[in-house]
C-alpha positions as CSV (number, residue, x, y, z in Angstrom):
1,M,-9.2,3.8,27.9
2,A,-10.2,7.0,29.8
3,I,-10.1,9.0,33.0
4,S,-13.3,10.4,34.3
5,L,-14.0,12.8,37.2
6,L,-16.8,11.9,39.5
7,G,-18.3,12.4,43.0
8,L,-20.4,10.0,45.1
9,F,-22.6,11.2,47.9
10,G,-21.3,14.7,47.3
11,S,-17.8,13.5,48.1
12,A,-14.6,13.3,46.0
13,S,-13.5,10.3,48.1
14,I,-15.1,7.9,45.6
15,G,-12.8,5.0,46.5
16,V,-14.4,4.9,50.0
17,Y,-17.8,4.1,48.4
18,A,-16.9,2.0,45.3
19,L,-14.4,-0.4,43.8
20,T,-13.8,-2.0,40.5
21,T,-12.0,-4.9,38.9
22,E,-11.7,-6.0,35.3
23,R,-15.1,-7.6,35.5
24,M,-17.3,-5.5,37.8
25,A,-17.8,-2.4,39.8
26,L,-19.5,-2.4,43.2
27,V,-21.4,0.7,44.2
28,P,-24.1,1.5,46.8
29,P,-27.7,1.2,45.6
30,Q,-28.2,5.0,46.0
31,V,-25.8,5.8,43.1
32,S,-27.8,7.3,40.2
33,E,-28.3,5.5,36.9
34,Y,-26.5,8.4,35.2
35,K,-23.4,7.7,37.3
36,V,-23.7,4.0,36.8
37,K,-23.7,4.5,33.1
38,R,-20.6,6.7,33.3
39,L,-18.8,4.0,35.3
40,E,-19.8,1.4,32.8
41,E,-18.6,3.4,29.9
42,C,-15.3,4.4,31.4
43,L,-14.4,1.1,33.1
44,R,-16.2,-1.3,30.7
45,V,-17.6,-3.4,33.5
46,K,-20.9,-4.7,34.9
47,V,-21.9,-2.3,37.7
48,I,-23.4,-4.2,40.7
49,K,-25.4,-2.2,43.2
50,T,-25.1,-3.4,46.8
51,T,-24.4,-2.4,50.3
52,V,-21.9,-4.3,52.5
53,G,-23.3,-5.1,56.0
54,E,-25.9,-2.4,55.1
55,S,-23.1,0.2,54.8
56,V,-22.5,2.4,51.7
57,L,-18.7,2.3,52.4
58,V,-18.3,-0.5,49.9
59,G,-14.9,0.5,48.7
60,S,-13.4,0.6,52.2
61,L,-15.0,-2.7,53.4
62,T,-14.3,-4.8,50.3
63,S,-11.2,-6.0,48.4
64,A,-11.5,-7.7,45.0
65,N,-9.9,-8.7,41.7
66,S,-11.2,-10.7,38.7
67,N,-11.1,-14.0,40.6
68,G,-12.8,-13.1,43.9
69,V,-14.0,-10.7,46.5
70,V,-13.1,-10.4,50.2
71,L,-15.8,-9.2,52.6
72,P,-16.1,-8.5,56.3
73,H,-17.8,-10.9,58.7
74,Y,-21.0,-8.9,58.9
75,V,-21.9,-8.9,55.2
76,R,-25.4,-10.1,54.8
77,D,-26.5,-13.2,52.8
78,E,-28.6,-11.1,50.4
79,E,-25.6,-8.9,49.6
80,I,-23.5,-11.9,48.8
81,H,-26.4,-13.2,46.7
82,V,-26.5,-10.0,44.7
83,I,-22.8,-10.3,43.8
84,K,-23.0,-14.1,43.0
85,S,-26.1,-13.6,40.9
86,A,-24.2,-11.1,38.7
87,L,-21.0,-13.1,38.6
88,P,-21.8,-16.8,39.5
89,D,-18.1,-18.0,39.2
90,I,-16.6,-15.4,41.5
91,N,-14.9,-16.6,44.7
92,V,-16.4,-15.0,47.9
93,A,-14.4,-15.0,51.1
94,V,-16.2,-13.8,54.3
95,M,-13.6,-13.0,56.8
96,E,-14.5,-14.1,60.3
97,T,-12.3,-11.5,62.1
98,K,-12.8,-8.3,64.1
99,R,-11.1,-6.3,61.3
100,T,-13.5,-5.2,58.6
101,A,-12.0,-2.6,56.3
102,Y,-10.5,-5.0,53.8
103,G,-10.5,-2.3,51.1
104,N,-8.0,-0.5,53.2
105,M,-6.1,-3.7,54.2
106,V,-5.5,-5.4,50.9
107,L,-4.2,-4.0,47.6
108,A,-4.7,-6.4,44.7
109,N,-4.7,-6.9,41.0
110,D,-5.0,-10.1,39.0
111,K,-1.3,-10.8,39.4
112,G,-0.7,-10.5,43.1
113,A,-1.7,-8.8,46.3
114,I,-0.1,-6.9,49.3
115,A,-1.8,-7.1,52.7
116,D,-1.7,-5.2,56.0
117,P,1.1,-6.8,58.1
118,R,-1.3,-7.4,60.9
119,V,-3.3,-9.9,58.9
120,N,-2.5,-13.4,60.4
121,D,-1.5,-16.5,58.4
122,K,-4.9,-18.1,58.4
123,D,-6.6,-14.9,57.1
124,L,-3.8,-14.4,54.6
125,A,-4.5,-17.9,53.2
126,N,-8.2,-17.1,52.9
127,V,-7.5,-13.9,51.0
128,S,-5.1,-15.7,48.7
129,D,-7.6,-18.5,48.0
130,A,-10.4,-16.0,47.2
131,L,-8.3,-13.8,45.0
132,G,-6.3,-16.6,43.4
133,V,-3.0,-14.9,43.8
134,E,0.0,-14.8,46.1
135,V,-0.5,-12.4,49.0
136,V,2.5,-10.8,50.6
137,L,2.6,-8.7,53.8
138,G,3.9,-5.2,53.4
139,E,3.6,-1.5,54.2
140,I,3.6,1.7,52.2
141,A,5.2,4.9,53.6
142,D,5.7,2.9,56.8
143,L,1.9,2.6,57.1
144,P,-0.2,-0.6,57.1
145,Y,-3.3,0.5,55.3
146,V,-2.0,-0.5,51.9
147,G,-5.4,-0.6,50.1
148,S,-6.0,3.1,50.9
149,L,-2.4,4.1,50.1
150,A,-2.3,2.9,46.5
151,M,-4.4,1.8,43.5
152,A,-3.4,-1.2,41.5
153,T,-4.6,-2.4,38.1
154,N,-3.2,-5.0,35.7
155,K,-1.3,-2.1,33.9
156,G,0.2,-0.2,36.8
157,V,0.1,1.0,40.4
158,L,-0.2,4.6,41.8
159,V,1.2,4.9,45.2
160,H,1.5,7.4,48.2
161,P,4.3,9.8,47.3
162,L,6.3,9.0,50.5
163,A,6.6,5.3,49.7
164,K,10.1,4.1,50.2
165,E,12.2,2.6,47.4
166,E,12.1,-0.9,48.9
167,E,8.3,-0.7,49.2
168,L,8.0,0.4,45.6
169,Q,10.2,-2.5,44.6
170,R,8.1,-5.0,46.6
171,L,4.9,-3.7,44.9
172,K,6.5,-4.1,41.5
173,D,7.7,-7.6,42.3
174,V,4.4,-8.8,43.7
175,L,1.9,-7.0,41.5
176,K,4.1,-7.5,38.4
177,V,3.4,-4.0,36.9
178,P,5.1,-0.6,36.8
179,V,4.8,1.5,39.9
180,D,4.7,5.3,40.2
181,V,3.8,7.8,42.9
182,G,1.2,10.5,43.0
183,T,-1.8,12.1,44.7
184,I,-5.5,12.6,44.2
185,N,-8.1,15.3,45.0
186,C,-5.7,18.2,45.2
187,G,-2.9,16.7,47.2
188,I,-4.4,13.8,49.1
189,P,-1.7,11.0,49.3
190,Y,-4.2,8.2,50.2
191,V,-4.8,7.6,46.5
192,G,-7.1,4.5,47.1
193,T,-9.7,6.7,48.8
194,G,-10.3,8.9,45.7
195,L,-9.6,6.6,42.7
196,I,-11.1,3.4,41.2
197,A,-9.5,1.9,38.2
198,N,-8.9,-1.1,35.9
199,S,-7.0,-1.7,32.7
200,H,-9.8,0.0,30.7
201,G,-10.0,3.3,32.6
202,A,-10.0,5.3,35.8
203,V,-12.6,7.3,37.7
204,V,-11.2,9.8,40.1
205,G,-12.6,12.3,42.6
206,F,-13.8,15.5,41.2
207,A,-11.3,17.6,43.2
208,T,-8.4,16.0,41.3
209,T,-6.2,18.5,39.5
210,G,-4.9,18.5,36.0
211,P,-1.3,17.7,37.0
212,E,-2.6,14.8,39.1
213,L,-4.7,13.5,36.3
214,F,-1.6,13.5,34.1
215,I,0.4,11.4,36.6
216,I,-2.6,9.0,37.1
217,G,-2.8,8.6,33.4
218,Q,0.9,7.8,33.1
219,A,1.0,5.5,36.1
220,L,-2.1,3.5,35.1
221,D,-1.7,3.8,31.3
222,V,-5.1,5.5,30.8
223,V,-5.9,8.9,29.2
224,K,-8.2,11.8,30.0
225,D,-11.5,11.9,28.2
């Protein structure tokens, strides 16, 4: 279990470009083999290279856990094929809505999920079916973009530092793991934009400070390399 510092496309906002679950990491095809190897070693997962709707913003557009993946309506058939070829048993939900940034809208682990309050009942059911968990509507710090405001694994959740007590309790109840607050990349509170993690390790943006790494390690139960 380890924490590793990394950048993608010259940016410390690695959560915008990539995501991980217990089984896989999704990254754009342009990511170098050296960085792929680092991700595999730290997170102990199969790294799948793909775009989403020909975009490199894979982390922002996609939400996933070990059971399934939620994708925007303009995902291409060949991109779904890449994911299904690597993990034939994974559930795939293509959301036929105008909203597309499901990485920002859904915060999930293998035990539960929180979704943007603006997601309607039908779409909520589709997300729940794909991820195989209960999905509850909620906000963090009075903001709807729960996927960008927190990072959840099967061991813990790191959350925007202005999250309210009742929001933290909801996260704990739904995701069924301990919850703590912190920042990434030298004070950025949108922790999902600069951090990808699972129960094996965490990869954080290269601008993340030592004190932030300590808090991330405590919250997600991982240690610095």
